[in-house]
ZADO-1210 file (C-alpha; in nm, 4 decimals, padded with zeros to 6 digits):
<atoms>
<atom x="01.5443" y="-00.4707" z="00.2782" code="UNK" pos="1"/>
<atom x="01.5980" y="-00.3540" z="-00.0785" code="UNK" pos="2"/>
<atom x="01.8038" y="-00.0381" z="-00.1113" code="UNK" pos="3"/>
<atom x="01.7214" y="00.1865" z="-00.4053" code="UNK" pos="4"/>
<atom x="01.8475" y="00.5130" z="-00.5522" code="UNK" pos="5"/>
<atom x="01.7295" y="00.7414" z="-00.8375" code="UNK" pos="6"/>
<atom x="01.8705" y="01.0450" z="-01.0113" code="UNK" pos="7"/>
<atom x="01.7641" y="01.3482" z="-01.2082" code="UNK" pos="8"/>
<atom x="01.9218" y="01.2766" z="-01.5463" code="UNK" pos="9"/>
<atom x="01.8406" y="01.2817" z="-01.9139" code="UNK" pos="10"/>
<atom x="01.5444" y="01.0729" z="-02.0183" code="UNK" pos="11"/>
<atom x="01.5940" y="00.8094" z="-02.2898" code="UNK" pos="12"/>
<atom x="01.4632" y="01.0577" z="-02.5490" code="UNK" pos="13"/>
<atom x="01.7466" y="01.2969" z="-02.4537" code="UNK" pos="14"/>
<atom x="01.5204" y="01.5502" z="-02.2809" code="UNK" pos="15"/>
<atom x="01.6234" y="01.6688" z="-01.9356" code="UNK" pos="16"/>
<atom x="01.3902" y="01.5907" z="-01.6506" code="UNK" pos="17"/>
<atom x="01.3139" y="01.3258" z="-01.3992" code="UNK" pos="18"/>
<atom x="01.4052" y="00.9807" z="-01.5225" code="UNK" pos="19"/>
<atom x="01.1340" y="00.7202" z="-01.4677" code="UNK" pos="20"/>
<atom x="01.2890" y="00.3794" z="-01.4096" code="UNK" pos="21"/>
<atom x="01.1781" y="00.0695" z="-01.5883" code="UNK" pos="22"/>
<atom x="01.1187" y="-00.2528" z="-01.3985" code="UNK" pos="23"/>
<atom x="01.4411" y="-00.3722" z="-01.2460" code="UNK" pos="24"/>
<atom x="01.6131" y="-00.0335" z="-01.2889" code="UNK" pos="25"/>
<atom x="01.4637" y="00.0942" z="-00.9650" code="UNK" pos="26"/>
<atom x="01.7346" y="-00.0893" z="-00.7695" code="UNK" pos="27"/>
<atom x="02.0178" y="00.0967" z="-00.9397" code="UNK" pos="28"/>
<atom x="01.9080" y="00.4549" z="-00.8986" code="UNK" pos="29"/>
<atom x="02.0252" y="00.7464" z="-00.6843" code="UNK" pos="30"/>
<atom x="01.8580" y="01.0750" z="-00.6008" code="UNK" pos="31"/>
<atom x="02.1091" y="01.3548" z="-00.6429" code="UNK" pos="32"/>
<atom x="02.1931" y="01.5009" z="-00.3036" code="UNK" pos="33"/>
<atom x="02.0191" y="01.2228" z="-00.1118" code="UNK" pos="34"/>
<atom x="02.1988" y="00.9940" z="00.1268" code="UNK" pos="35"/>
<atom x="01.9653" y="00.6982" z="00.1092" code="UNK" pos="36"/>
<atom x="01.6551" y="00.5653" z="-00.0584" code="UNK" pos="37"/>
<atom x="01.5038" y="00.2346" z="00.0493" code="UNK" pos="38"/>
<atom x="01.1942" y="00.0207" z="00.0047" code="UNK" pos="39"/>
<atom x="01.1294" y="-00.1948" z="00.3083" code="UNK" pos="40"/>
<atom x="00.8524" y="-00.3813" z="00.4819" code="UNK" pos="41"/>
<atom x="00.6306" y="-00.1453" z="00.6800" code="UNK" pos="42"/>
<atom x="00.6219" y="-00.1691" z="01.0576" code="UNK" pos="43"/>
<atom x="00.3371" y="-00.0748" z="01.2899" code="UNK" pos="44"/>
<atom x="00.5264" y="00.2477" z="01.3597" code="UNK" pos="45"/>
<atom x="00.4907" y="00.3444" z="00.9900" code="UNK" pos="46"/>
<atom x="00.1109" y="00.3278" z="00.9808" code="UNK" pos="47"/>
<atom x="00.0347" y="00.6840" z="01.0960" code="UNK" pos="48"/>
<atom x="00.2718" y="00.8312" z="00.8351" code="UNK" pos="49"/>
<atom x="00.1138" y="00.6114" z="00.5668" code="UNK" pos="50"/>
<atom x="-00.2386" y="00.7184" z="00.6659" code="UNK" pos="51"/>
<atom x="-00.1378" y="01.0865" z="00.6570" code="UNK" pos="52"/>
<atom x="00.0192" y="01.0379" z="00.3145" code="UNK" pos="53"/>
<atom x="-00.2953" y="00.8624" z="00.1857" code="UNK" pos="54"/>
<atom x="-00.5171" y="01.1470" z="00.3102" code="UNK" pos="55"/>
<atom x="-00.2879" y="01.4063" z="00.1493" code="UNK" pos="56"/>
<atom x="-00.2755" y="01.2194" z="-00.1827" code="UNK" pos="57"/>
<atom x="-00.6417" y="01.1153" z="-00.2121" code="UNK" pos="58"/>
<atom x="-00.8387" y="01.4075" z="-00.0652" code="UNK" pos="59"/>
<atom x="-00.8418" y="01.5781" z="-00.4073" code="UNK" pos="60"/>
<atom x="-01.0548" y="01.2914" z="-00.5421" code="UNK" pos="61"/>
<atom x="-01.3394" y="01.3186" z="-00.2884" code="UNK" pos="62"/>
<atom x="-01.5311" y="01.5798" z="-00.4868" code="UNK" pos="63"/>
<atom x="-01.4672" y="01.4023" z="-00.8175" code="UNK" pos="64"/>
<atom x="-01.5829" y="01.0614" z="-00.6897" code="UNK" pos="65"/>
<atom x="-01.8511" y="01.1940" z="-00.4563" code="UNK" pos="66"/>
<atom x="-01.7118" y="01.0189" z="-00.1472" code="UNK" pos="67"/>
<atom x="-01.3856" y="00.9199" z="00.0183" code="UNK" pos="68"/>
<atom x="-01.1732" y="00.7049" z="-00.2135" code="UNK" pos="69"/>
<atom x="-01.1415" y="00.3447" z="-00.0940" code="UNK" pos="70"/>
<atom x="-00.7701" y="00.3785" z="00.0013" code="UNK" pos="71"/>
<atom x="-00.8707" y="00.6368" z="00.2628" code="UNK" pos="72"/>
<atom x="-01.0790" y="00.3683" z="00.4371" code="UNK" pos="73"/>
<atom x="-00.8251" y="00.0837" z="00.4203" code="UNK" pos="74"/>
<atom x="-00.6911" y="-00.0964" z="00.7273" code="UNK" pos="75"/>
<atom x="-00.3197" y="-00.0168" z="00.7057" code="UNK" pos="76"/>
<atom x="-00.2582" y="-00.1630" z="01.0520" code="UNK" pos="77"/>
<atom x="-00.3750" y="-00.5033" z="00.9241" code="UNK" pos="78"/>
<atom x="-00.1696" y="-00.4674" z="00.6036" code="UNK" pos="79"/>
<atom x="00.1454" y="-00.3909" z="00.8052" code="UNK" pos="80"/>
<atom x="00.0770" y="-00.6789" z="01.0432" code="UNK" pos="81"/>
<atom x="00.0321" y="-00.9211" z="00.7500" code="UNK" pos="82"/>
<atom x="00.3676" y="-00.8184" z="00.6005" code="UNK" pos="83"/>
<atom x="00.2052" y="-00.7067" z="00.2732" code="UNK" pos="84"/>
<atom x="00.2737" y="-00.3335" z="00.3122" code="UNK" pos="85"/>
<atom x="00.6012" y="-00.1698" z="00.2078" code="UNK" pos="86"/>
<atom x="00.7290" y="00.1843" z="00.2472" code="UNK" pos="87"/>
<atom x="00.9582" y="00.3923" z="00.0304" code="UNK" pos="88"/>
<atom x="01.1878" y="00.6171" z="00.2314" code="UNK" pos="89"/>
<atom x="01.4183" y="00.8940" z="00.1151" code="UNK" pos="90"/>
<atom x="01.6734" y="00.9969" z="00.3767" code="UNK" pos="91"/>
<atom x="01.4613" y="00.8235" z="00.6411" code="UNK" pos="92"/>
<atom x="01.1390" y="01.0053" z="00.5494" code="UNK" pos="93"/>
<atom x="00.8458" y="00.7938" z="00.4317" code="UNK" pos="94"/>
<atom x="00.7478" y="00.9294" z="00.0887" code="UNK" pos="95"/>
<atom x="00.5582" y="00.6347" z="-00.0606" code="UNK" pos="96"/>
<atom x="00.3925" y="00.3033" z="00.0169" code="UNK" pos="97"/>
<atom x="00.2609" y="-00.0002" z="-00.1663" code="UNK" pos="98"/>
<atom x="00.0270" y="-00.2759" z="-00.0509" code="UNK" pos="99"/>
<atom x="00.0602" y="-00.6058" z="-00.2381" code="UNK" pos="100"/>
<atom x="-00.1045" y="-00.9457" z="-00.2007" code="UNK" pos="101"/>
<atom x="-00.0826" y="-01.2751" z="-00.3826" code="UNK" pos="102"/>
<atom x="-00.3800" y="-01.3516" z="-00.6024" code="UNK" pos="103"/>
<atom x="-00.4540" y="-01.6753" z="-00.7894" code="UNK" pos="104"/>
<atom x="-00.2372" y="-01.6013" z="-01.0915" code="UNK" pos="105"/>
<atom x="-00.0768" y="-01.2670" z="-01.0124" code="UNK" pos="106"/>
<atom x="00.0575" y="-01.0329" z="-00.7508" code="UNK" pos="107"/>
<atom x="-00.2098" y="-00.7729" z="-00.6832" code="UNK" pos="108"/>
<atom x="-00.1341" y="-00.4116" z="-00.5955" code="UNK" pos="109"/>
<atom x="-00.4035" y="-00.3064" z="-00.3497" code="UNK" pos="110"/>
<atom x="-00.2829" y="00.0512" z="-00.3162" code="UNK" pos="111"/>
<atom x="00.0147" y="00.2578" z="-00.4229" code="UNK" pos="112"/>
<atom x="00.0627" y="00.6057" z="-00.2817" code="UNK" pos="113"/>
<atom x="00.3318" y="00.8709" z="-00.3136" code="UNK" pos="114"/>
<atom x="00.3280" y="01.1832" z="-00.0976" code="UNK" pos="115"/>
<atom x="00.1989" y="01.4741" z="-00.3106" code="UNK" pos="116"/>
<atom x="00.5196" y="01.6757" z="-00.2714" code="UNK" pos="117"/>
<atom x="00.7178" y="01.3783" z="-00.4074" code="UNK" pos="118"/>
<atom x="00.4912" y="01.2980" z="-00.7028" code="UNK" pos="119"/>
<atom x="00.6300" y="01.3388" z="-01.0541" code="UNK" pos="120"/>
<atom x="00.9771" y="01.2084" z="-00.9695" code="UNK" pos="121"/>
<atom x="00.9391" y="00.8442" z="-01.0756" code="UNK" pos="122"/>
<atom x="00.8754" y="00.7118" z="-00.7252" code="UNK" pos="123"/>
<atom x="00.5439" y="00.5483" z="-00.8168" code="UNK" pos="124"/>
<atom x="00.7205" y="00.3745" z="-01.1035" code="UNK" pos="125"/>
<atom x="00.9929" y="00.2715" z="-00.8606" code="UNK" pos="126"/>
<atom x="00.7295" y="00.1084" z="-00.6369" code="UNK" pos="127"/>
<atom x="00.5757" y="-00.0695" z="-00.9368" code="UNK" pos="128"/>
<atom x="00.9224" y="-00.1940" z="-01.0361" code="UNK" pos="129"/>
<atom x="00.9618" y="-00.3280" z="-00.6833" code="UNK" pos="130"/>
<atom x="00.6247" y="-00.5085" z="-00.7150" code="UNK" pos="131"/>
<atom x="00.7245" y="-00.6501" z="-01.0550" code="UNK" pos="132"/>
<atom x="01.0453" y="-00.7913" z="-00.9083" code="UNK" pos="133"/>
<atom x="00.8527" y="-00.9326" z="-00.6131" code="UNK" pos="134"/>
<atom x="00.6016" y="-01.0970" z="-00.8490" code="UNK" pos="135"/>
<atom x="00.8837" y="-01.2577" z="-01.0448" code="UNK" pos="136"/>
<atom x="01.0441" y="-01.3880" z="-00.7251" code="UNK" pos="137"/>
<atom x="00.7092" y="-01.5459" z="-00.6329" code="UNK" pos="138"/>
<atom x="00.6805" y="-01.6874" z="-00.9888" code="UNK" pos="139"/>
<atom x="00.3671" y="-01.4818" z="-01.0492" code="UNK" pos="140"/>
<atom x="00.3313" y="-01.4170" z="-01.4221" code="UNK" pos="141"/>
<atom x="00.1536" y="-01.0828" z="-01.3849" code="UNK" pos="142"/>
<atom x="00.0710" y="-00.7792" z="-01.1754" code="UNK" pos="143"/>
<atom x="-00.2894" y="-00.6732" z="-01.1295" code="UNK" pos="144"/>
<atom x="-00.4413" y="-00.3584" z="-00.9853" code="UNK" pos="145"/>
<atom x="-00.7495" y="-00.1419" z="-01.0027" code="UNK" pos="146"/>
<atom x="-00.8272" y="00.2252" z="-00.9758" code="UNK" pos="147"/>
<atom x="-01.1422" y="00.4329" z="-00.9598" code="UNK" pos="148"/>
<atom x="-01.2834" y="00.5231" z="-01.3005" code="UNK" pos="149"/>
<atom x="-01.2781" y="00.8907" z="-01.1981" code="UNK" pos="150"/>
<atom x="-00.9012" y="00.8822" z="-01.1421" code="UNK" pos="151"/>
<atom x="-00.8262" y="00.9557" z="-01.5071" code="UNK" pos="152"/>
<atom x="-00.4594" y="01.0338" z="-01.4402" code="UNK" pos="153"/>
<atom x="-00.4054" y="00.6871" z="-01.2937" code="UNK" pos="154"/>
<atom x="-00.5795" y="00.5144" z="-01.5842" code="UNK" pos="155"/>
<atom x="-00.3601" y="00.6996" z="-01.8352" code="UNK" pos="156"/>
<atom x="-00.0429" y="00.6300" z="-01.6361" code="UNK" pos="157"/>
<atom x="-00.1083" y="00.2580" z="-01.5902" code="UNK" pos="158"/>
<atom x="-00.1808" y="00.2217" z="-01.9608" code="UNK" pos="159"/>
<atom x="00.1399" y="00.4105" z="-02.0452" code="UNK" pos="160"/>
<atom x="00.3535" y="00.1714" z="-01.8390" code="UNK" pos="161"/>
<atom x="00.2141" y="-00.1473" z="-01.9897" code="UNK" pos="162"/>
<atom x="-00.0992" y="-00.2359" z="-01.7960" code="UNK" pos="163"/>
<atom x="-00.3972" y="-00.3551" z="-02.0011" code="UNK" pos="164"/>
<atom x="-00.7537" y="-00.2811" z="-01.8930" code="UNK" pos="165"/>
<atom x="-00.9339" y="-00.6088" z="-01.8238" code="UNK" pos="166"/>
<atom x="-01.2675" y="-00.5102" z="-01.6697" code="UNK" pos="167"/>
<atom x="-01.4874" y="-00.2411" z="-01.5204" code="UNK" pos="168"/>
<atom x="-01.6988" y="-00.3279" z="-01.2192" code="UNK" pos="169"/>
<atom x="-01.8774" y="-00.1614" z="-00.9317" code="UNK" pos="170"/>
<atom x="-01.7561" y="-00.2971" z="-00.5978" code="UNK" pos="171"/>
<atom x="-01.8668" y="-00.1600" z="-00.2601" code="UNK" pos="172"/>
<atom x="-02.0171" y="00.1395" z="-00.4408" code="UNK" pos="173"/>
<atom x="-01.6932" y="00.2252" z="-00.6250" code="UNK" pos="174"/>
<atom x="-01.6712" y="00.2152" z="-01.0046" code="UNK" pos="175"/>
<atom x="-01.3406" y="00.0408" z="-01.0623" code="UNK" pos="176"/>
<atom x="-01.1195" y="-00.0133" z="-01.3649" code="UNK" pos="177"/>
<atom x="-00.9128" y="-00.3337" z="-01.3444" code="UNK" pos="178"/>
<atom x="-00.5727" y="-00.3755" z="-01.5067" code="UNK" pos="179"/>
<atom x="-00.3228" y="-00.6552" z="-01.5674" code="UNK" pos="180"/>
<atom x="00.0395" y="-00.6465" z="-01.6764" code="UNK" pos="181"/>
<atom x="00.2053" y="-00.9646" z="-01.8004" code="UNK" pos="182"/>
<atom x="00.5649" y="-00.9802" z="-01.6841" code="UNK" pos="183"/>
<atom x="00.8632" y="-01.0791" z="-01.8913" code="UNK" pos="184"/>
<atom x="01.0937" y="-01.3337" z="-01.7317" code="UNK" pos="185"/>
</atoms>
């Protein structure tokens, strides 16, 4: 289990607000007023909370995409059973999750979700930092992921944090944008 903490402090540009950690920094952060923050492997008992979080986070995209986003149809029971699903907890409450899997030359993020009421506090970046560290420990040179082309916020965010668009494809009726981020050693 990796314990993590984060805090509301000045950003590098000196502006007040929520600090978004860089890769590796996620381990050294504290949330003011919080007793504990941890990223750990998901158990079967976490699946219902993860599904509820996914529904809450992705429902807003149904109208935009024209159908349920793929993460709403995923088999989180199988992901938990395989050991590829991790949860982010703050004071024992599940507030985020990430599904990762080894690919040929990278660690692939299958889904990353943060509960809507916890979005905007750097927790998604914390989960990506966790995945980056995991990729390095597996000697994977890169992280890969995809998002729906209608999820403009995600595309902008992934680009901002160093992911490069590599392809656009339609898979299972979803128009996807694929990204890759080369990792520094």
